Backbone atoms as SQL, in Angstrom:
CREATE TABLE atoms (id INTEGER PRIMARY KEY, chain TEXT, resi INTEGER, resn TEXT, atom TEXT, x REAL, y REAL, z REAL);
INSERT INTO atoms VALUES
  (1, 'A', 1, 'MET', 'N', 87.436, 143.091, 1.187),
  (2, 'A', 1, 'MET', 'CA', 87.305, 144.286, 0.386),
  (3, 'A', 1, 'MET', 'C', 87.925, 145.478, 1.114),
  (4, 'A', 2, 'SER', 'N', 87.766, 145.521, 2.422),
  (5, 'A', 2, 'SER', 'CA', 88.350, 146.631, 3.179),
  (6, 'A', 2, 'SER', 'C', 89.863, 146.630, 3.049),
  (7, 'A', 3, 'ALA', 'N', 90.455, 145.436, 3.138),
  (8, 'A', 3, 'ALA', 'CA', 91.913, 145.332, 3.017),
  (9, 'A', 3, 'ALA', 'C', 92.355, 145.750, 1.614),
  (10, 'A', 4, 'LEU', 'N', 91.665, 145.262, 0.604),
  (11, 'A', 4, 'LEU', 'CA', 92.008, 145.639, -0.769),
  (12, 'A', 4, 'LEU', 'C', 91.850, 147.146, -0.975),
  (13, 'A', 5, 'ASP', 'N', 90.767, 147.692, -0.457),
  (14, 'A', 5, 'ASP', 'CA', 90.527, 149.132, -0.589),
  (15, 'A', 5, 'ASP', 'C', 91.600, 149.949, 0.127),
  (16, 'A', 6, 'ALA', 'N', 92.182, 149.350, 1.185),
  (17, 'A', 6, 'ALA', 'CA', 93.233, 150.049, 1.944),
  (18, 'A', 6, 'ALA', 'C', 94.610, 149.856, 1.317),
  (19, 'A', 7, 'GLY', 'N', 94.662, 149.127, 0.184),
  (20, 'A', 7, 'GLY', 'CA', 95.934, 148.943, -0.503),
  (21, 'A', 7, 'GLY', 'C', 96.739, 147.750, -0.038),
  (22, 'A', 8, 'VAL', 'N', 96.136, 146.887, 0.781),
  (23, 'A', 8, 'VAL', 'CA', 96.823, 145.692, 1.267),
  (24, 'A', 8, 'VAL', 'C', 96.843, 144.651, 0.150),
  (25, 'A', 9, 'LYS', 'N', 97.996, 144.021, -0.041),
  (26, 'A', 9, 'LYS', 'CA', 98.098, 142.943, -1.027),
  (27, 'A', 9, 'LYS', 'C', 97.476, 141.697, -0.407),
  (28, 'A', 10, 'VAL', 'N', 96.425, 141.177, -1.042),
  (29, 'A', 10, 'VAL', 'CA', 95.718, 140.001, -0.543),
  (30, 'A', 10, 'VAL', 'C', 95.897, 138.882, -1.558),
  (31, 'A', 11, 'VAL', 'N', 96.408, 137.748, -1.095),
  (32, 'A', 11, 'VAL', 'CA', 96.701, 136.605, -1.958),
  (33, 'A', 11, 'VAL', 'C', 95.908, 135.407, -1.469),
  (34, 'A', 12, 'GLY', 'N', 95.342, 134.643, -2.403),
  (35, 'A', 12, 'GLY', 'CA', 94.604, 133.438, -2.036),
  (36, 'A', 12, 'GLY', 'C', 94.967, 132.288, -2.948),
  (37, 'A', 13, 'GLY', 'N', 95.168, 131.138, -2.364),
  (38, 'A', 13, 'GLY', 'CA', 95.460, 129.939, -3.133),
  (39, 'A', 13, 'GLY', 'C', 94.957, 128.727, -2.378),
  (40, 'A', 14, 'ALA', 'N', 94.837, 127.625, -3.091),
  (41, 'A', 14, 'ALA', 'CA', 94.304, 126.388, -2.521),
  (42, 'A', 14, 'ALA', 'C', 92.904, 126.651, -1.957),
  (43, 'A', 15, 'SER', 'N', 92.203, 125.697, -1.634),
  (44, 'A', 15, 'SER', 'CA', 90.942, 125.728, -0.924),
  (45, 'A', 15, 'SER', 'C', 90.151, 127.036, -1.015),
  (46, 'A', 16, 'MET', 'N', 89.682, 127.510, 0.124),
  (47, 'A', 16, 'MET', 'CA', 88.816, 128.693, 0.167),
  (48, 'A', 16, 'MET', 'C', 89.531, 129.953, -0.290),
  (49, 'A', 17, 'GLY', 'N', 90.839, 130.013, -0.098),
  (50, 'A', 17, 'GLY', 'CA', 91.590, 131.174, -0.587),
  (51, 'A', 17, 'GLY', 'C', 91.496, 131.297, -2.091),
  (52, 'A', 18, 'ALA', 'N', 91.557, 130.164, -2.779),
  (53, 'A', 18, 'ALA', 'CA', 91.441, 130.151, -4.237),
  (54, 'A', 18, 'ALA', 'C', 90.044, 130.579, -4.662),
  (55, 'A', 19, 'LEU', 'N', 89.046, 130.080, -3.975),
  (56, 'A', 19, 'LEU', 'CA', 87.663, 130.449, -4.280),
  (57, 'A', 19, 'LEU', 'C', 87.467, 131.955, -4.111),
  (58, 'A', 20, 'ARG', 'N', 87.904, 132.494, -2.976),
  (59, 'A', 20, 'ARG', 'CA', 87.745, 133.928, -2.737),
  (60, 'A', 20, 'ARG', 'C', 88.539, 134.752, -3.754),
  (61, 'A', 21, 'ALA', 'N', 89.743, 134.301, -4.092),
  (62, 'A', 21, 'ALA', 'CA', 90.556, 135.027, -5.073),
  (63, 'A', 21, 'ALA', 'C', 89.852, 135.078, -6.426),
  (64, 'A', 22, 'SER', 'N', 89.192, 133.990, -6.785),
  (65, 'A', 22, 'SER', 'CA', 88.489, 133.979, -8.078),
  (66, 'A', 22, 'SER', 'C', 87.303, 134.932, -8.065),
  (67, 'A', 23, 'GLU', 'N', 86.740, 135.155, -6.895),
  (68, 'A', 23, 'GLU', 'CA', 85.616, 136.083, -6.775),
  (69, 'A', 23, 'GLU', 'C', 86.077, 137.539, -6.693),
  (70, 'A', 24, 'LEU', 'N', 87.298, 137.739, -6.219),
  (71, 'A', 24, 'LEU', 'CA', 87.754, 139.101, -5.956),
  (72, 'A', 24, 'LEU', 'C', 88.942, 139.533, -6.808),
  (73, 'A', 25, 'ASP', 'N', 89.365, 138.712, -7.762),
  (74, 'A', 25, 'ASP', 'CA', 90.530, 139.102, -8.564),
  (75, 'A', 25, 'ASP', 'C', 90.274, 140.360, -9.382),
  (76, 'A', 26, 'THR', 'N', 89.038, 140.598, -9.743),
  (77, 'A', 26, 'THR', 'CA', 88.728, 141.825, -10.481),
  (78, 'A', 26, 'THR', 'C', 88.835, 143.067, -9.588),
  (79, 'A', 27, 'HIS', 'N', 88.903, 142.833, -8.273),
  (80, 'A', 27, 'HIS', 'CA', 89.059, 143.938, -7.316),
  (81, 'A', 27, 'HIS', 'C', 90.498, 144.056, -6.828),
  (82, 'A', 28, 'GLY', 'N', 91.380, 143.209, -7.356),
  (83, 'A', 28, 'GLY', 'CA', 92.791, 143.318, -6.995),
  (84, 'A', 28, 'GLY', 'C', 93.364, 142.173, -6.194),
  (85, 'A', 29, 'MET', 'N', 92.521, 141.246, -5.735),
  (86, 'A', 29, 'MET', 'CA', 93.059, 140.096, -5.001),
  (87, 'A', 29, 'MET', 'C', 93.869, 139.238, -5.970),
  (88, 'A', 30, 'ILE', 'N', 94.950, 138.677, -5.482),
  (89, 'A', 30, 'ILE', 'CA', 95.831, 137.864, -6.307),
  (90, 'A', 30, 'ILE', 'C', 95.544, 136.392, -6.035),
  (91, 'A', 31, 'GLY', 'N', 95.254, 135.653, -7.087),
  (92, 'A', 31, 'GLY', 'CA', 95.016, 134.217, -6.957),
  (93, 'A', 31, 'GLY', 'C', 96.218, 133.449, -7.463),
  (94, 'A', 32, 'ILE', 'N', 96.513, 132.335, -6.790),
  (95, 'A', 32, 'ILE', 'CA', 97.630, 131.487, -7.205),
  (96, 'A', 32, 'ILE', 'C', 97.201, 130.022, -7.144),
  (97, 'A', 33, 'GLY', 'N', 97.829, 129.215, -7.969),
  (98, 'A', 33, 'GLY', 'CA', 97.645, 127.776, -7.905),
  (99, 'A', 33, 'GLY', 'C', 96.581, 127.224, -8.832),
  (100, 'A', 34, 'LYS', 'N', 96.580, 125.908, -8.924),
  (101, 'A', 34, 'LYS', 'CA', 95.695, 125.184, -9.837),
  (102, 'A', 34, 'LYS', 'C', 94.225, 125.361, -9.465),
  (103, 'A', 35, 'VAL', 'N', 93.900, 125.302, -8.184),
  (104, 'A', 35, 'VAL', 'CA', 92.495, 125.431, -7.767),
  (105, 'A', 35, 'VAL', 'C', 91.969, 126.818, -8.124),
  (106, 'A', 36, 'TYR', 'N', 92.782, 127.834, -7.887),
  (107, 'A', 36, 'TYR', 'CA', 92.381, 129.188, -8.294),
  (108, 'A', 36, 'TYR', 'C', 92.131, 129.227, -9.799),
  (109, 'A', 37, 'GLU', 'N', 93.041, 128.663, -10.577),
  (110, 'A', 37, 'GLU', 'CA', 92.892, 128.669, -12.040),
  (111, 'A', 37, 'GLU', 'C', 91.622, 127.947, -12.468),
  (112, 'A', 38, 'TRP', 'N', 91.301, 126.833, -11.796),
  (113, 'A', 38, 'TRP', 'CA', 90.070, 126.105, -12.133),
  (114, 'A', 38, 'TRP', 'C', 88.840, 126.970, -11.889),
  (115, 'A', 39, 'TYR', 'N', 88.819, 127.669, -10.737),
  (116, 'A', 39, 'TYR', 'CA', 87.696, 128.570, -10.466),
  (117, 'A', 39, 'TYR', 'C', 87.679, 129.722, -11.462),
  (118, 'A', 40, 'ARG', 'N', 88.821, 130.342, -11.677),
  (119, 'A', 40, 'ARG', 'CA', 88.918, 131.485, -12.588),
  (120, 'A', 40, 'ARG', 'C', 88.452, 131.117, -13.994),
  (121, 'A', 41, 'ASP', 'N', 88.831, 129.932, -14.456),
  (122, 'A', 41, 'ASP', 'CA', 88.538, 129.506, -15.817),
  (123, 'A', 41, 'ASP', 'C', 87.181, 128.823, -15.955),
  (124, 'A', 42, 'GLY', 'N', 86.440, 128.703, -14.861),
  (125, 'A', 42, 'GLY', 'CA', 85.110, 128.109, -14.919),
  (126, 'A', 42, 'GLY', 'C', 85.105, 126.590, -15.003),
  (127, 'A', 43, 'ILE', 'N', 86.242, 125.952, -14.754),
  (128, 'A', 43, 'ILE', 'CA', 86.301, 124.492, -14.769),
  (129, 'A', 43, 'ILE', 'C', 85.502, 123.940, -13.592),
  (130, 'A', 44, 'ILE', 'N', 85.608, 124.623, -12.459),
  (131, 'A', 44, 'ILE', 'CA', 84.780, 124.314, -11.292),
  (132, 'A', 44, 'ILE', 'C', 84.090, 125.600, -10.863),
  (133, 'A', 45, 'GLU', 'N', 82.953, 125.451, -10.193),
  (134, 'A', 45, 'GLU', 'CA', 82.206, 126.634, -9.782),
  (135, 'A', 45, 'GLU', 'C', 81.691, 126.553, -8.344),
  (136, 'A', 46, 'SER', 'N', 81.380, 125.375, -7.900),
  (137, 'A', 46, 'SER', 'CA', 80.712, 125.200, -6.614),
  (138, 'A', 46, 'SER', 'C', 81.663, 125.355, -5.423),
  (139, 'A', 47, 'ASP', 'N', 81.149, 125.948, -4.352),
  (140, 'A', 47, 'ASP', 'CA', 81.919, 126.050, -3.105),
  (141, 'A', 47, 'ASP', 'C', 82.277, 124.681, -2.552),
  (142, 'A', 48, 'ASP', 'N', 81.423, 123.681, -2.801),
  (143, 'A', 48, 'ASP', 'CA', 81.659, 122.367, -2.205),
  (144, 'A', 48, 'ASP', 'C', 82.873, 121.661, -2.797),
  (145, 'A', 49, 'GLU', 'N', 83.444, 122.203, -3.870),
  (146, 'A', 49, 'GLU', 'CA', 84.669, 121.632, -4.440),
  (147, 'A', 49, 'GLU', 'C', 85.820, 121.664, -3.432),
  (148, 'A', 50, 'VAL', 'N', 85.830, 122.667, -2.571),
  (149, 'A', 50, 'VAL', 'CA', 86.924, 122.822, -1.608),
  (150, 'A', 50, 'VAL', 'C', 86.478, 122.633, -0.157),
  (151, 'A', 51, 'ALA', 'N', 85.203, 122.355, 0.034),
  (152, 'A', 51, 'ALA', 'CA', 84.674, 122.210, 1.396),
  (153, 'A', 51, 'ALA', 'C', 85.203, 120.938, 2.050),
  (154, 'A', 52, 'VAL', 'N', 85.515, 121.049, 3.336),
  (155, 'A', 52, 'VAL', 'CA', 86.031, 119.928, 4.113),
  (156, 'A', 52, 'VAL', 'C', 85.306, 119.911, 5.454),
  (157, 'A', 53, 'SER', 'N', 84.904, 118.734, 5.860),
  (158, 'A', 53, 'SER', 'CA', 84.330, 118.558, 7.185),
  (159, 'A', 53, 'SER', 'C', 85.468, 118.247, 8.148),
  (160, 'A', 54, 'THR', 'N', 85.402, 118.823, 9.337),
  (161, 'A', 54, 'THR', 'CA', 86.468, 118.602, 10.314),
  (162, 'A', 54, 'THR', 'C', 85.913, 118.073, 11.633),
  (163, 'A', 55, 'ASN', 'N', 86.774, 117.395, 12.359),
  (164, 'A', 55, 'ASN', 'CA', 86.446, 116.943, 13.706),
  (165, 'A', 55, 'ASN', 'C', 86.339, 118.183, 14.583),
  (166, 'A', 56, 'PRO', 'N', 85.211, 118.390, 15.263),
  (167, 'A', 56, 'PRO', 'CA', 85.026, 119.618, 16.031),
  (168, 'A', 56, 'PRO', 'C', 85.976, 119.760, 17.225),
  (169, 'A', 57, 'GLU', 'N', 86.538, 118.661, 17.683),
  (170, 'A', 57, 'GLU', 'CA', 87.450, 118.731, 18.824),
  (171, 'A', 57, 'GLU', 'C', 88.898, 118.942, 18.411),
  (172, 'A', 58, 'THR', 'N', 89.294, 118.339, 17.297),
  (173, 'A', 58, 'THR', 'CA', 90.699, 118.416, 16.873),
  (174, 'A', 58, 'THR', 'C', 90.911, 119.272, 15.634),
  (175, 'A', 59, 'PHE', 'N', 89.832, 119.592, 14.942),
  (176, 'A', 59, 'PHE', 'CA', 89.858, 120.338, 13.685),
  (177, 'A', 59, 'PHE', 'C', 90.570, 119.590, 12.562),
  (178, 'A', 60, 'GLU', 'N', 90.829, 118.309, 12.755),
  (179, 'A', 60, 'GLU', 'CA', 91.417, 117.493, 11.694),
  (180, 'A', 60, 'GLU', 'C', 90.358, 117.217, 10.630),
  (181, 'A', 61, 'PRO', 'N', 90.775, 117.189, 9.361),
  (182, 'A', 61, 'PRO', 'CA', 89.794, 116.903, 8.318),
  (183, 'A', 61, 'PRO', 'C', 89.271, 115.475, 8.410),
  (184, 'A', 62, 'ILE', 'N', 87.973, 115.320, 8.193),
  (185, 'A', 62, 'ILE', 'CA', 87.378, 113.977, 8.192),
  (186, 'A', 62, 'ILE', 'C', 86.690, 113.687, 6.859),
  (187, 'A', 63, 'SER', 'N', 86.834, 114.603, 5.924),
  (188, 'A', 63, 'SER', 'CA', 86.356, 114.366, 4.570),
  (189, 'A', 63, 'SER', 'C', 87.425, 114.858, 3.598),
  (190, 'A', 64, 'VAL', 'N', 87.251, 114.528, 2.337),
  (191, 'A', 64, 'VAL', 'CA', 88.234, 114.892, 1.307),
  (192, 'A', 64, 'VAL', 'C', 87.587, 115.889, 0.355),
  (193, 'A', 65, 'PRO', 'N', 88.248, 117.016, 0.097),
  (194, 'A', 65, 'PRO', 'CA', 87.661, 117.971, -0.850),
  (195, 'A', 65, 'PRO', 'C', 87.617, 117.402, -2.258),
  (196, 'A', 66, 'LEU', 'N', 86.599, 117.779, -2.986),
  (197, 'A', 66, 'LEU', 'CA', 86.400, 117.272, -4.332),
  (198, 'A', 66, 'LEU', 'C', 87.579, 117.601, -5.246),
  (199, 'A', 67, 'VAL', 'N', 88.206, 118.764, -5.060),
  (200, 'A', 67, 'VAL', 'CA', 89.362, 119.093, -5.909),
  (201, 'A', 67, 'VAL', 'C', 90.487, 118.075, -5.729),
  (202, 'A', 68, 'ASN', 'N', 90.665, 117.558, -4.523),
  (203, 'A', 68, 'ASN', 'CA', 91.684, 116.524, -4.291),
  (204, 'A', 68, 'ASN', 'C', 91.299, 115.224, -4.990),
  (205, 'A', 69, 'ILE', 'N', 90.029, 114.874, -4.906),
  (206, 'A', 69, 'ILE', 'CA', 89.555, 113.654, -5.559),
  (207, 'A', 69, 'ILE', 'C', 89.723, 113.779, -7.070),
  (208, 'A', 70, 'ARG', 'N', 89.397, 114.940, -7.625),
  (209, 'A', 70, 'ARG', 'CA', 89.572, 115.167, -9.064),
  (210, 'A', 70, 'ARG', 'C', 91.024, 114.892, -9.477),
  (211, 'A', 71, 'GLU', 'N', 91.968, 115.446, -8.742),
  (212, 'A', 71, 'GLU', 'CA', 93.382, 115.287, -9.092),
  (213, 'A', 71, 'GLU', 'C', 93.859, 113.845, -8.890),
  (214, 'A', 72, 'THR', 'N', 93.395, 113.201, -7.845),
  (215, 'A', 72, 'THR', 'CA', 93.777, 111.809, -7.594),
  (216, 'A', 72, 'THR', 'C', 93.267, 110.910, -8.711),
  (217, 'A', 73, 'LEU', 'N', 92.015, 111.098, -9.097),
  (218, 'A', 73, 'LEU', 'CA', 91.449, 110.296, -10.180),
  (219, 'A', 73, 'LEU', 'C', 92.130, 110.591, -11.513),
  (220, 'A', 74, 'ARG', 'N', 92.464, 111.858, -11.759),
  (221, 'A', 74, 'ARG', 'CA', 93.173, 112.219, -12.986),
  (222, 'A', 74, 'ARG', 'C', 94.522, 111.515, -13.041),
  (223, 'A', 75, 'ALA', 'N', 95.251, 111.538, -11.929),
  (224, 'A', 75, 'ALA', 'CA', 96.565, 110.888, -11.879),
  (225, 'A', 75, 'ALA', 'C', 96.431, 109.377, -12.057),
  (226, 'A', 76, 'ALA', 'N', 95.436, 108.789, -11.415),
  (227, 'A', 76, 'ALA', 'CA', 95.230, 107.333, -11.537),
  (228, 'A', 76, 'ALA', 'C', 94.865, 106.953, -12.964),
  (229, 'A', 77, 'SER', 'N', 94.100, 107.786, -13.609),
  (230, 'A', 77, 'SER', 'CA', 93.714, 107.524, -14.989),
  (231, 'A', 77, 'SER', 'C', 94.890, 107.721, -15.947),
  (232, 'A', 78, 'SER', 'N', 95.660, 108.773, -15.735),
  (233, 'A', 78, 'SER', 'CA', 96.773, 109.059, -16.652),
  (234, 'A', 78, 'SER', 'C', 97.888, 108.026, -16.547),
  (235, 'A', 79, 'THR', 'N', 97.974, 107.334, -15.418),
  (236, 'A', 79, 'THR', 'CA', 98.977, 106.267, -15.260),
  (237, 'A', 79, 'THR', 'C', 98.351, 104.889, -15.461),
  (238, 'A', 80, 'GLU', 'N', 97.102, 104.881, -15.932),
  (239, 'A', 80, 'GLU', 'CA', 96.359, 103.665, -16.259),
  (240, 'A', 80, 'GLU', 'C', 96.122, 102.732, -15.066),
  (241, 'A', 81, 'ILE', 'N', 96.080, 103.316, -13.875),
  (242, 'A', 81, 'ILE', 'CA', 95.685, 102.548, -12.691),
  (243, 'A', 81, 'ILE', 'C', 94.190, 102.275, -12.752),
  (244, 'A', 82, 'ILE', 'N', 93.453, 103.254, -13.274),
  (245, 'A', 82, 'ILE', 'CA', 92.025, 103.085, -13.529),
  (246, 'A', 82, 'ILE', 'C', 91.766, 103.470, -14.981),
  (247, 'A', 83, 'SER', 'N', 90.685, 102.938, -15.520),
  (248, 'A', 83, 'SER', 'CA', 90.321, 103.263, -16.902),
  (249, 'A', 83, 'SER', 'C', 89.634, 104.630, -16.950),
  (250, 'A', 84, 'GLU', 'N', 89.472, 105.157, -18.145),
  (251, 'A', 84, 'GLU', 'CA', 88.761, 106.416, -18.312),
  (252, 'A', 84, 'GLU', 'C', 87.312, 106.277, -17.843),
  (253, 'A', 85, 'LYS', 'N', 86.710, 105.136, -18.123),
  (254, 'A', 85, 'LYS', 'CA', 85.334, 104.877, -17.685),
  (255, 'A', 85, 'LYS', 'C', 85.255, 104.863, -16.160),
  (256, 'A', 86, 'GLU', 'N', 86.207, 104.182, -15.511),
  (257, 'A', 86, 'GLU', 'CA', 86.225, 104.153, -14.039),
  (258, 'A', 86, 'GLU', 'C', 86.444, 105.556, -13.482),
  (259, 'A', 87, 'HIS', 'N', 87.335, 106.319, -14.111),
  (260, 'A', 87, 'HIS', 'CA', 87.564, 107.705, -13.708),
  (261, 'A', 87, 'HIS', 'C', 86.248, 108.475, -13.717),
  (262, 'A', 88, 'ASP', 'N', 85.544, 108.388, -14.840),
  (263, 'A', 88, 'ASP', 'CA', 84.297, 109.138, -14.998),
  (264, 'A', 88, 'ASP', 'C', 83.239, 108.698, -13.996),
  (265, 'A', 89, 'GLN', 'N', 83.134, 107.392, -13.773),
  (266, 'A', 89, 'GLN', 'CA', 82.136, 106.880, -12.829),
  (267, 'A', 89, 'GLN', 'C', 82.465, 107.300, -11.394),
  (268, 'A', 90, 'LEU', 'N', 83.729, 107.189, -11.009),
  (269, 'A', 90, 'LEU', 'CA', 84.118, 107.572, -9.658),
  (270, 'A', 90, 'LEU', 'C', 83.985, 109.075, -9.441),
  (271, 'A', 91, 'LEU', 'N', 84.323, 109.865, -10.449),
  (272, 'A', 91, 'LEU', 'CA', 84.173, 111.312, -10.317),
  (273, 'A', 91, 'LEU', 'C', 82.698, 111.684, -10.186),
  (274, 'A', 92, 'GLU', 'N', 81.850, 111.069, -10.979),
  (275, 'A', 92, 'GLU', 'CA', 80.412, 111.335, -10.869),
  (276, 'A', 92, 'GLU', 'C', 79.898, 110.968, -9.482),
  (277, 'A', 93, 'LEU', 'N', 80.347, 109.840, -8.974),
  (278, 'A', 93, 'LEU', 'CA', 79.953, 109.414, -7.630),
  (279, 'A', 93, 'LEU', 'C', 80.417, 110.433, -6.587),
  (280, 'A', 94, 'ALA', 'N', 81.654, 110.899, -6.713),
  (281, 'A', 94, 'ALA', 'CA', 82.175, 111.888, -5.763),
  (282, 'A', 94, 'ALA', 'C', 81.389, 113.193, -5.843),
  (283, 'A', 95, 'ILE', 'N', 81.100, 113.642, -7.036),
  (284, 'A', 95, 'ILE', 'CA', 80.342, 114.883, -7.219),
  (285, 'A', 95, 'ILE', 'C', 78.961, 114.761, -6.572),
  (286, 'A', 96, 'ASN', 'N', 78.363, 113.591, -6.667),
  (287, 'A', 96, 'ASN', 'CA', 77.020, 113.383, -6.128),
  (288, 'A', 96, 'ASN', 'C', 76.997, 112.997, -4.656),
  (289, 'A', 97, 'THR', 'N', 78.150, 112.965, -4.019),
  (290, 'A', 97, 'THR', 'CA', 78.238, 112.667, -2.585),
  (291, 'A', 97, 'THR', 'C', 78.328, 113.982, -1.817),
  (292, 'A', 98, 'TYR', 'N', 77.517, 114.109, -0.790),
  (293, 'A', 98, 'TYR', 'CA', 77.536, 115.314, 0.048),
  (294, 'A', 98, 'TYR', 'C', 78.944, 115.539, 0.577),
  (295, 'A', 99, 'TYR', 'N', 79.426, 116.770, 0.564),
  (296, 'A', 99, 'TYR', 'CA', 80.828, 117.052, 0.868),
  (297, 'A', 99, 'TYR', 'C', 81.289, 116.494, 2.211),
  (298, 'A', 100, 'GLN', 'N', 80.429, 116.484, 3.201),
  (299, 'A', 100, 'GLN', 'CA', 80.823, 115.976, 4.516),
  (300, 'A', 100, 'GLN', 'C', 81.063, 114.470, 4.513),
  (301, 'A', 101, 'ASP', 'N', 80.522, 113.794, 3.521),
  (302, 'A', 101, 'ASP', 'CA', 80.630, 112.337, 3.453),
  (303, 'A', 101, 'ASP', 'C', 81.685, 111.855, 2.467),
  (304, 'A', 102, 'ARG', 'N', 82.387, 112.756, 1.801),
  (305, 'A', 102, 'ARG', 'CA', 83.373, 112.356, 0.784),
  (306, 'A', 102, 'ARG', 'C', 84.637, 111.804, 1.429),
  (307, 'A', 103, 'SER', 'N', 84.979, 110.599, 1.019),
  (308, 'A', 103, 'SER', 'CA', 86.246, 109.996, 1.437),
  (309, 'A', 103, 'SER', 'C', 86.663, 109.011, 0.362),
  (310, 'A', 104, 'TYR', 'N', 87.947, 108.703, 0.318),
  (311, 'A', 104, 'TYR', 'CA', 88.410, 107.728, -0.671),
  (312, 'A', 104, 'TYR', 'C', 87.841, 106.348, -0.373),
  (313, 'A', 105, 'LEU', 'N', 87.804, 105.966, 0.897),
  (314, 'A', 105, 'LEU', 'CA', 87.252, 104.655, 1.267),
  (315, 'A', 105, 'LEU', 'C', 85.779, 104.571, 0.878),
  (316, 'A', 106, 'GLY', 'N', 85.009, 105.612, 1.182),
  (317, 'A', 106, 'GLY', 'CA', 83.595, 105.617, 0.821),
  (318, 'A', 106, 'GLY', 'C', 83.394, 105.565, -0.683),
  (319, 'A', 107, 'LEU', 'N', 84.238, 106.262, -1.407),
  (320, 'A', 107, 'LEU', 'CA', 84.159, 106.272, -2.864),
  (321, 'A', 107, 'LEU', 'C', 84.401, 104.880, -3.431),
  (322, 'A', 108, 'VAL', 'N', 85.403, 104.205, -2.916),
  (323, 'A', 108, 'VAL', 'CA', 85.716, 102.853, -3.379),
  (324, 'A', 108, 'VAL', 'C', 84.584, 101.892, -3.017),
  (325, 'A', 109, 'LYS', 'N', 84.088, 101.972, -1.782),
  (326, 'A', 109, 'LYS', 'CA', 82.996, 101.076, -1.360),
  (327, 'A', 109, 'LYS', 'C', 81.752, 101.283, -2.215),
  (328, 'A', 110, 'GLU', 'N', 81.375, 102.536, -2.444),
  (329, 'A', 110, 'GLU', 'CA', 80.190, 102.813, -3.264),
  (330, 'A', 110, 'GLU', 'C', 80.434, 102.419, -4.718),
  (331, 'A', 111, 'GLY', 'N', 81.646, 102.644, -5.194),
  (332, 'A', 111, 'GLY', 'CA', 81.979, 102.251, -6.561),
  (333, 'A', 111, 'GLY', 'C', 81.881, 100.759, -6.776),
  (334, 'A', 112, 'ILE', 'N', 82.298, 99.990, -5.776),
  (335, 'A', 112, 'ILE', 'CA', 82.209, 98.518, -5.869),
  (336, 'A', 112, 'ILE', 'C', 80.749, 98.087, -5.860),
  (337, 'A', 113, 'LYS', 'N', 79.929, 98.725, -5.021),
  (338, 'A', 113, 'LYS', 'CA', 78.504, 98.386, -4.966),
  (339, 'A', 113, 'LYS', 'C', 77.828, 98.612, -6.308),
  (340, 'A', 114, 'LYS', 'N', 78.199, 99.684, -6.991),
  (341, 'A', 114, 'LYS', 'CA', 77.549, 100.045, -8.240),
  (342, 'A', 114, 'LYS', 'C', 78.119, 99.294, -9.444),
  (343, 'A', 115, 'ALA', 'N', 79.262, 98.643, -9.249),
  (344, 'A', 115, 'ALA', 'CA', 79.902, 97.937, -10.388),
  (345, 'A', 115, 'ALA', 'C', 79.206, 96.661, -10.730);
């Protein structure tokens, strides 16, 4: 807010930048990208959509953000790699998985268990 109040152009996209832009666009922050649009349009609302757990020593991501899983499942469904039912079941599973534990391997393993 201080930067915006000082006339600085502040832009946010992807991940947390998109989330913050959706919260501050009415104050002049500029949002860009699909994730920003999803937040702006109310398609997603939760902070955990973009949350990622990282290795504390290397800062490498060790979990997958829900927005990435959403897009991966959408692409797999639109190319008929998975059915619409599988898409919905896997997305529900991902949504109900704590953000630090989200991974594609975990999603597949849990999906197989529940099938």
